[in-house]
C-alpha positions as CSV (number, residue, x, y, z in Angstrom):
1,M,-6.7,-16.5,-3.2
2,P,-8.7,-14.5,-0.9
3,G,-11.2,-11.9,-1.9
4,D,-14.9,-11.9,-2.6
5,A,-14.2,-9.2,-4.9
6,L,-13.0,-11.8,-7.7
7,S,-16.7,-14.0,-7.2
8,Q,-18.5,-11.0,-8.7
9,D,-20.9,-12.1,-11.6
10,P,-18.8,-11.1,-14.8
11,A,-22.2,-9.8,-16.4
12,E,-22.1,-7.6,-13.3
13,L,-18.9,-6.1,-13.9
14,R,-19.6,-5.5,-17.6
15,R,-22.7,-3.3,-16.4
16,R,-20.0,-1.2,-14.2
17,I,-18.0,-0.5,-17.0
18,D,-18.8,2.5,-18.8
19,T,-17.8,2.8,-22.5
20,T,-19.4,6.2,-23.2
21,K,-16.6,8.4,-21.7
22,A,-12.8,7.9,-21.5
23,H,-11.4,6.3,-18.5
24,P,-7.7,7.1,-17.2
25,A,-6.9,3.3,-16.6
26,R,-7.7,2.5,-20.4
27,V,-6.0,5.5,-21.8
28,Y,-2.8,4.6,-19.6
29,D,-3.0,1.2,-21.3
30,I,-3.1,2.7,-24.7
31,F,0.2,4.5,-24.0
32,L,1.6,1.5,-22.7
33,G,1.0,-0.1,-25.9
34,G,-2.1,-2.1,-24.4
35,K,-5.3,-3.3,-26.1
36,D,-7.8,-3.4,-23.2
37,H,-9.7,0.1,-24.4
38,Y,-12.5,1.5,-26.0
39,P,-12.8,3.8,-29.2
40,V,-13.8,6.6,-26.6
41,D,-10.2,6.0,-25.0
42,R,-8.8,5.9,-28.3
43,A,-10.0,9.4,-29.1
44,A,-8.6,10.8,-25.9
45,A,-5.2,9.2,-26.5
46,A,-5.4,10.6,-30.0
47,A,-6.3,14.0,-29.0
48,A,-3.3,14.0,-26.4
49,L,-0.6,12.8,-29.0
50,E,-1.8,15.9,-31.1
51,H,-0.6,18.2,-28.6
52,Q,2.5,16.2,-28.0
53,P,3.1,13.1,-30.4
54,R,5.9,11.7,-27.4
55,A,3.3,12.3,-24.8
56,F,3.0,8.4,-24.2
57,L,6.8,8.4,-23.3
58,T,5.4,9.8,-19.5
59,A,3.3,6.6,-19.2
60,R,6.2,4.2,-20.4
61,H,8.8,5.8,-18.4
62,N,6.6,5.7,-15.1
63,R,6.0,2.1,-15.7
64,D,9.8,1.3,-16.2
65,F,10.5,3.4,-13.1
66,L,8.4,0.7,-11.0
67,R,10.5,-2.1,-12.9
68,R,13.4,-0.3,-11.4
69,A,12.3,0.5,-8.2
70,V,10.6,-3.1,-7.2
71,T,13.8,-4.8,-8.9
72,G,16.3,-2.6,-6.6
73,L,13.9,-3.4,-3.4
74,V,13.6,-7.0,-3.8
75,A,17.3,-7.7,-5.0
76,Q,19.3,-5.2,-2.9
77,E,17.3,-4.4,0.1
78,G,15.4,-7.6,0.9
79,V,12.0,-6.0,0.6
80,R,9.3,-9.2,0.5
81,Q,6.0,-7.3,0.7
82,F,4.2,-5.1,-1.7
83,L,1.1,-3.1,-1.4
84,D,0.3,-1.6,-5.0
85,I,-2.4,1.1,-4.8
86,G,-3.9,2.0,-8.1
87,A,-2.5,-1.0,-10.1
88,G,-4.5,-0.4,-13.3
89,L,-4.9,-2.7,-15.9
90,P,-2.4,-5.8,-15.8
91,T,0.2,-5.7,-18.1
92,Q,3.7,-7.0,-18.4
93,N,6.2,-6.8,-15.5
94,N,3.6,-6.4,-12.8
95,V,4.9,-6.0,-9.3
96,H,4.6,-9.6,-8.6
97,Q,6.0,-10.9,-11.5
98,I,9.1,-8.7,-11.0
99,A,9.6,-9.5,-7.4
100,Q,8.6,-13.3,-7.7
101,Q,11.3,-13.9,-10.5
102,I,14.0,-12.6,-7.9
103,A,12.2,-13.8,-4.6
104,P,9.4,-16.5,-5.4
105,E,8.1,-16.0,-1.7
106,S,7.2,-12.4,-2.4
107,R,3.7,-11.4,-1.5
108,V,1.8,-8.7,-3.5
109,V,-1.7,-7.0,-2.8
110,Y,-3.1,-4.8,-5.6
111,V,-5.5,-2.3,-5.1
112,D,-8.0,-0.5,-7.5
113,N,-11.5,0.3,-7.7
114,D,-12.1,0.4,-11.7
115,P,-14.3,-2.4,-12.8
116,I,-12.4,-3.2,-16.0
117,V,-9.7,-3.6,-13.7
118,L,-11.6,-6.0,-11.8
119,A,-12.8,-7.7,-14.7
120,H,-9.1,-8.6,-15.8
121,A,-8.1,-9.5,-12.0
122,R,-7.9,-13.1,-12.8
123,A,-5.2,-12.7,-15.4
124,L,-3.1,-10.7,-13.1
125,L,-3.7,-12.9,-10.0
126,T,-1.1,-15.8,-11.0
127,S,1.4,-15.9,-8.0
128,G,4.0,-18.4,-8.3
129,P,3.5,-21.6,-5.6
130,E,5.9,-20.0,-3.0
131,G,4.4,-16.3,-2.8
132,R,0.9,-15.0,-2.7
133,T,-0.9,-12.3,-4.7
134,D,-4.3,-10.8,-4.2
135,Y,-6.7,-8.1,-5.4
136,V,-8.5,-5.8,-3.4
137,D,-11.4,-3.9,-5.0
138,A,-11.6,-0.6,-3.1
139,D,-11.1,3.1,-3.3
140,L,-7.6,5.0,-2.3
141,R,-9.4,6.9,0.1
142,D,-11.0,3.9,2.1
143,V,-7.9,3.4,4.0
144,S,-9.3,1.3,6.5
145,A,-11.1,-1.2,3.9
146,I,-7.5,-1.4,2.0
147,L,-5.7,-2.4,5.2
148,E,-8.4,-4.8,6.4
149,R,-8.3,-6.7,3.1
150,A,-4.7,-6.5,2.6
151,A,-3.9,-7.8,5.9
152,E,-5.1,-11.2,4.6
153,T,-2.3,-11.5,2.4
154,L,0.6,-9.1,4.1
155,D,2.2,-9.1,7.5
156,F,1.9,-5.4,8.7
157,D,4.4,-6.2,11.5
158,R,7.1,-6.6,8.9
159,P,8.3,-4.3,6.1
160,V,6.0,-3.4,3.2
161,A,6.6,-1.1,0.0
162,L,3.9,1.3,-0.8
163,C,3.4,1.6,-4.4
164,L,1.6,4.7,-5.2
165,L,2.2,5.2,-8.7
166,A,0.4,7.8,-11.0
167,V,-2.6,7.5,-8.9
168,L,-2.4,10.4,-6.3
169,H,-2.9,13.1,-9.2
170,F,-6.6,12.0,-9.1
171,I,-7.1,13.2,-5.5
172,P,-7.6,16.8,-4.2
173,D,-4.7,18.4,-2.2
174,E,-5.4,18.0,1.5
175,T,-7.1,14.4,1.0
176,A,-4.2,13.1,-0.9
177,Y,-1.7,14.2,1.8
178,A,-4.1,12.6,4.6
179,V,-4.5,9.2,2.9
180,V,-0.7,8.9,2.4
181,G,-0.2,9.7,6.1
182,E,-2.7,7.2,7.1
183,L,-1.3,4.6,4.9
184,L,2.5,5.0,6.1
185,D,1.1,5.1,9.8
186,A,-0.1,1.6,9.3
187,L,3.4,0.4,7.9
188,A,6.3,-1.2,9.9
189,P,9.6,0.5,10.3
190,G,11.7,-0.5,7.2
191,S,8.6,-0.1,4.8
192,R,9.3,1.9,1.7
193,L,7.1,4.5,-0.4
194,V,7.6,4.3,-3.7
195,L,5.9,7.3,-5.6
196,S,5.1,8.9,-8.9
197,H,3.2,12.0,-9.9
198,L,2.2,14.0,-12.8
199,A,3.8,17.3,-12.7
200,D,2.8,20.8,-13.6
201,D,6.2,22.3,-13.8
202,L,8.3,19.8,-15.9
203,T,7.0,20.4,-19.7
204,P,5.0,23.2,-21.2
205,H,2.6,20.7,-23.3
206,T,1.4,18.9,-19.9
207,A,-1.3,21.6,-19.3
208,R,-2.8,21.4,-22.9
209,I,-2.8,17.5,-22.5
210,V,-4.7,17.7,-19.4
211,K,-7.2,20.3,-20.8
212,S,-8.0,17.8,-23.6
213,F,-8.7,14.9,-21.0
214,Q,-10.7,17.4,-19.0
215,E,-13.0,18.0,-22.3
216,R,-13.6,14.5,-22.1
217,G,-14.7,14.1,-18.4
218,L,-11.0,12.9,-17.3
219,S,-9.7,15.0,-14.3
220,F,-6.1,15.3,-12.6
221,V,-4.5,17.2,-9.9
222,L,-1.2,18.3,-11.2
223,R,1.6,19.1,-8.4
224,S,5.0,20.9,-8.4
225,K,8.2,19.1,-7.4
226,G,7.7,20.8,-3.9
227,K,4.1,19.3,-3.4
228,V,5.4,16.1,-4.6
229,E,8.1,16.4,-2.3
230,R,5.5,17.2,0.6
231,F,4.2,13.5,0.5
232,F,7.6,12.6,1.9
233,T,8.4,15.5,4.5
234,E,5.2,15.7,6.0
235,N,5.8,11.8,6.9
236,G,9.3,12.0,8.1
237,L,10.8,10.6,5.0
238,S,14.0,11.3,3.2
239,P,13.9,10.0,-0.5
240,V,16.9,7.9,-1.3
241,E,19.3,9.2,-4.0
242,P,18.6,10.8,-6.2
243,G,15.5,12.1,-4.8
244,V,12.6,13.4,-6.2
245,V,13.3,13.6,-10.0
246,P,12.0,13.4,-13.2
247,V,10.9,9.7,-13.5
248,H,13.5,9.0,-16.3
249,H,16.2,10.2,-14.2
250,W,15.5,7.9,-11.3
251,R,18.4,5.3,-11.4
252,P,18.2,4.6,-15.3
253,D,19.7,1.5,-16.3
254,G,18.9,1.6,-20.3
255,A,17.5,-2.1,-19.7
256,A,13.6,-1.1,-20.8
257,P,12.5,-4.1,-23.0
258,V,11.8,-3.1,-26.5
259,L,9.2,-4.6,-28.9
260,T,10.2,-4.8,-32.3
261,A,8.0,-4.2,-35.3
262,P,7.8,-7.2,-37.8
263,S,9.0,-4.8,-40.5
264,S,9.2,-1.4,-41.3
265,E,6.3,-1.3,-43.9
266,Y,4.3,-2.8,-41.1
267,L,5.3,0.0,-39.0
268,D,4.8,2.5,-41.4
269,S,1.2,1.3,-42.2
270,L,0.2,1.8,-38.4
271,D,-1.5,5.2,-36.9
272,L,0.4,7.0,-34.4
273,V,-1.5,5.1,-31.6
274,D,-0.7,2.1,-32.6
275,R,2.8,2.5,-33.2
276,I,3.4,3.3,-29.6
277,R,4.1,0.0,-28.6
278,Y,7.3,-0.3,-30.7
279,H,8.9,3.0,-29.5
280,D,12.4,2.7,-27.8
281,I,12.0,4.7,-24.6
282,N,15.6,5.1,-24.4
283,D,14.9,7.7,-26.8
284,V,13.8,10.3,-24.6
285,T,14.6,14.1,-23.7
286,D,13.6,16.1,-20.8
287,T,10.7,17.6,-22.9
288,D,9.5,14.5,-23.4
289,V,8.1,13.2,-19.7
290,S,6.1,15.1,-17.2
291,V,6.1,12.8,-14.1
292,Y,8.2,13.0,-10.8
293,A,9.3,9.9,-9.1
294,A,10.9,8.8,-5.9
295,V,11.3,6.0,-3.1
296,A,11.9,6.5,0.6
297,R,12.3,4.6,3.5
298,K,10.5,4.7,6.7
299,D,12.8,4.2,9.8
């Protein structure tokens, strides 16, 4: 597996991890029902849930959009290469697991610049023998570094699915649009853009949640539907049906995995944060989710 990032001293990686303030990847992990976080992240998640007890459904549905999009691209459209930027902490149903279950020869490169994600990268890099998986330690804005390292695993003369899920809302407006344009310019015809983004015009509680995150040092750039559509239109892309829509309306299949609690008594004993992992996300309304999603093909 290529990548000098993985050879870093684990002690050095631990020194890079700041456990004194909340981190988006770790808070997101909490909303997905994960356990790779610290008390400060748990406090940030709990504060968000005070504003909207079902706020975690945004993260859960964003993750399930990834499952549906990757499954369709591999099984129905023959895509065999993925570049997942802002991959976040390894969890179940990562891109390579979804793709290689259908097409074992699939190749996937994950990109993130968070040391805690890097520290978990070895668990993520478990490609089957027919395919390849790699991890690149780089910032989304460093397009040249991402492309150079990703080219060790991916063939950019063939179609690549560029996955930008819940990551562009960390990048200021014009910079975000420029970065997406640079990345798409490097991709061959037939490539895809798989994108999701936090919205400022879907649910009334989103602004309050973002404010609670900002008070803990986290920053977000929320965008309207029109601004999300701009990532596609400025690059000559037309999203496939159903277009740019709230993430739970993008080709729902009702097949999101459900984790069953050992007993009702056990579930009742948990606080709201720990109860998240047992929630069936098919129990959702339009007021629960504040992310837009879409997929488009580059011709």
